[in-house]
C-alpha positions as CSV (number, residue, x, y, z in Angstrom):
1,M,-11.3,15.3,8.7
2,L,-9.6,12.8,6.3
3,T,-9.5,13.5,2.6
4,F,-8.0,11.6,-0.4
5,K,-5.0,13.9,-0.1
6,N,-4.3,12.5,3.4
7,F,-3.5,9.1,2.0
8,N,-0.1,8.3,0.5
9,I,0.8,5.9,-2.3
10,A,1.5,2.9,0.0
11,D,-2.1,3.4,1.5
12,W,-3.6,3.1,-1.9
13,F,-2.0,-0.2,-2.5
14,S,-3.5,-1.4,0.7
15,F,-6.9,0.1,-0.5
16,Y,-6.6,-2.1,-3.5
17,R,-6.5,-5.2,-1.6
18,I,-9.7,-4.1,0.4
19,A,-11.5,-2.9,-2.7
20,A,-10.7,-6.1,-4.6
21,L,-12.8,-8.1,-2.2
22,P,-16.1,-7.9,-4.1
23,L,-14.4,-8.8,-7.4
24,L,-12.6,-11.8,-5.9
25,L,-15.8,-13.1,-4.3
26,S,-17.7,-12.6,-7.5
27,L,-15.0,-14.6,-9.4
28,I,-15.5,-17.3,-6.7
29,W,-19.3,-17.2,-7.2
30,F,-19.0,-17.6,-10.9
31,V,-16.4,-20.4,-10.5
32,E,-13.8,-18.4,-12.5
33,R,-10.8,-20.2,-10.9
34,E,-8.1,-19.0,-13.2
35,L,-9.2,-15.3,-13.2
36,F,-9.6,-15.6,-9.3
37,T,-6.1,-16.9,-9.0
38,W,-4.5,-14.2,-11.1
39,F,-6.4,-11.4,-9.3
40,L,-5.4,-13.1,-6.0
41,L,-1.8,-13.0,-7.1
42,I,-2.2,-9.2,-7.7
43,S,-3.5,-8.7,-4.2
44,Y,-0.6,-10.6,-2.7
45,S,1.8,-8.5,-4.9
46,T,0.4,-5.2,-3.6
47,D,1.1,-6.5,0.0
48,A,4.8,-6.6,-0.9
49,I,4.8,-3.3,-2.8
50,D,3.0,-1.2,-0.1
51,G,5.4,-2.2,2.7
52,L,8.4,-1.6,0.5
53,L,7.2,1.8,-0.6
54,A,6.4,2.9,2.9
55,R,9.9,2.0,4.1
56,K,11.8,3.4,1.1
57,L,9.8,6.6,1.1
58,K,9.6,6.8,4.9
59,I,5.9,7.3,4.8
60,T,5.0,4.7,7.5
61,S,2.2,5.6,9.8
62,A,-0.3,4.0,12.2
63,R,-3.1,4.5,9.7
64,G,-1.0,2.8,7.1
65,S,-0.2,-0.1,9.3
66,Q,-3.9,-0.6,10.0
67,L,-4.8,-0.5,6.4
68,D,-2.0,-2.9,5.6
69,S,-3.2,-5.3,8.3
70,L,-6.8,-5.1,7.2
71,G,-5.8,-5.7,3.5
72,D,-3.7,-8.7,4.6
73,Q,-6.6,-10.2,6.6
74,I,-9.1,-9.8,3.8
75,T,-6.7,-11.3,1.2
76,L,-6.1,-14.3,3.5
77,V,-9.8,-14.9,4.2
78,V,-10.8,-14.6,0.5
79,G,-7.9,-16.9,-0.4
80,L,-9.2,-19.5,2.1
81,I,-12.7,-19.1,0.7
82,G,-11.3,-19.7,-2.8
83,L,-9.6,-22.9,-1.6
84,L,-12.7,-24.1,0.0
85,V,-14.6,-23.7,-3.3
86,F,-11.9,-24.8,-5.8
87,E,-9.9,-27.2,-3.7
88,N,-12.6,-28.6,-1.5
89,D,-11.2,-32.1,-1.5
90,F,-7.9,-30.8,-0.2
91,I,-9.6,-28.8,2.6
92,V,-11.7,-31.7,3.6
93,E,-8.7,-34.1,3.7
94,N,-6.7,-31.7,5.8
95,Y,-9.3,-29.8,7.8
96,I,-7.9,-30.8,11.2
97,L,-4.5,-29.3,10.6
98,I,-6.2,-26.2,9.1
99,L,-8.3,-25.8,12.3
100,I,-5.3,-26.3,14.5
101,A,-3.8,-23.3,12.7
102,F,-6.9,-21.1,12.3
103,V,-8.4,-21.4,15.7
104,P,-5.5,-19.7,17.5
105,Y,-5.6,-17.0,14.9
106,L,-9.3,-16.3,15.8
107,V,-8.2,-16.2,19.5
108,Q,-5.5,-13.7,18.7
109,M,-8.0,-11.5,16.9
110,F,-10.4,-11.7,19.8
111,L,-7.7,-10.7,22.3
112,A,-6.6,-7.8,20.0
113,Y,-10.1,-6.4,19.6
114,R,-10.9,-6.8,23.3
115,K,-7.6,-5.1,24.4
116,Y,-7.1,-2.5,21.7
117,G,-10.4,-2.3,20.0
118,K,-8.7,-3.1,16.6
119,A,-6.5,-5.6,15.0
120,T,-2.8,-5.8,15.7
121,A,-0.2,-4.3,13.3
122,F,3.0,-5.6,14.8
123,H,4.2,-6.6,11.4
124,T,6.8,-8.9,12.9
125,Y,9.5,-10.7,10.8
126,L,7.9,-14.0,11.6
127,A,4.5,-12.5,10.4
128,K,6.1,-11.4,7.2
129,L,7.7,-14.8,6.5
130,S,4.4,-16.6,7.4
131,A,2.4,-14.4,5.0
132,I,5.0,-15.1,2.2
133,V,4.7,-18.9,2.7
134,Q,0.9,-18.6,2.9
135,G,0.7,-16.7,-0.3
136,V,3.0,-19.0,-2.1
137,F,1.2,-22.1,-0.9
138,I,-2.3,-20.8,-1.7
139,L,-1.3,-19.6,-5.2
140,W,0.7,-22.8,-6.0
141,L,-2.2,-24.9,-5.0
142,L,-4.6,-22.9,-7.1
143,F,-2.3,-22.8,-10.2
144,F,-0.7,-26.2,-10.0
145,G,-2.0,-28.4,-7.1
146,P,-0.8,-29.2,-3.5
147,V,2.8,-29.3,-2.2
148,Y,2.6,-30.9,1.1
149,W,5.9,-29.9,2.6
150,L,4.9,-26.3,1.8
151,F,1.6,-26.8,3.4
152,Y,3.1,-28.2,6.6
153,A,5.6,-25.3,6.6
154,M,2.7,-22.9,6.3
155,I,0.8,-24.5,9.2
156,A,4.0,-24.5,11.5
157,L,4.9,-20.8,10.7
158,G,1.3,-19.8,11.1
159,L,1.2,-21.3,14.6
160,L,4.5,-19.8,15.6
161,E,3.5,-16.4,14.3
162,T,0.1,-16.5,16.1
163,M,1.7,-17.5,19.4
164,E,4.2,-14.6,19.0
165,E,1.4,-12.1,18.3
166,I,-0.6,-13.4,21.4
167,T,2.5,-12.9,23.5
168,L,3.0,-9.4,22.2
169,I,-0.6,-8.5,23.0
170,F,0.1,-9.4,26.6
171,M,3.5,-7.5,26.5
172,Y,2.0,-4.2,25.2
173,D,-0.8,-2.4,27.2
174,K,-1.3,0.1,24.3
175,W,-1.6,-0.5,20.5
176,V,1.7,-0.3,18.8
177,K,2.9,-0.8,15.2
178,D,6.0,-2.5,13.6
179,V,7.4,-4.3,16.6
180,K,9.5,-6.8,14.6
181,G,9.3,-9.6,17.3
182,I,9.5,-10.6,20.9
183,Y,13.2,-10.1,21.0
184,W,12.8,-6.4,20.0
185,A,9.7,-6.0,22.3
186,L,11.9,-7.0,25.2
187,K,14.3,-4.1,24.5
188,D,11.6,-1.7,23.5
189,V,12.2,1.5,25.6
190,K,8.6,2.7,25.2
191,R,7.2,-0.6,26.5
192,L,9.5,-0.6,29.5
193,K,8.7,3.0,30.4
194,N,5.0,2.2,30.1
195,T,5.5,-0.9,32.4
196,D,7.4,1.2,34.9
197,T,4.6,3.8,35.0
198,I,2.0,1.2,35.7
199,K,4.1,-0.2,38.5
């Protein structure tokens, strides 16, 4: 049975991103753009902090990876909802590009839940880079307005990262965490042993 003592400090930063959802949605509902943006910045900051703490203190775990991924997904979705409300003109103007990036992400989530029963937590280098660019773009747009080269970079990285995640889903028969990328997956001894066993 899990208790509060079972969770480490990095987990609690992930919990913050999950627990912040009602607050962020309330700020959107009451059209508090500035407050929403600052609290969204805090959520994005905790994403950087929990991963750094987990690695530095050597407290990484499968549970922590799942919490981190869930917190990331919630932050991304609520950020997009915020853009839909506060930057509706930008969203309408660029909805085709946004759909081109978002639909493959939905496909990746469907494949993960169908195969593993939960979201992936590969935490690849490309995923981390994509998340940073996403966060910077969304926050910059909400604070100052659109920067189109950053928007295009976000779309391109998002597509590449999603394609990599889908590829990794097909490469791994069992759920794994912290794969880093396709290059590392190809050399992963555990994956190769699992493939040999299946054969």
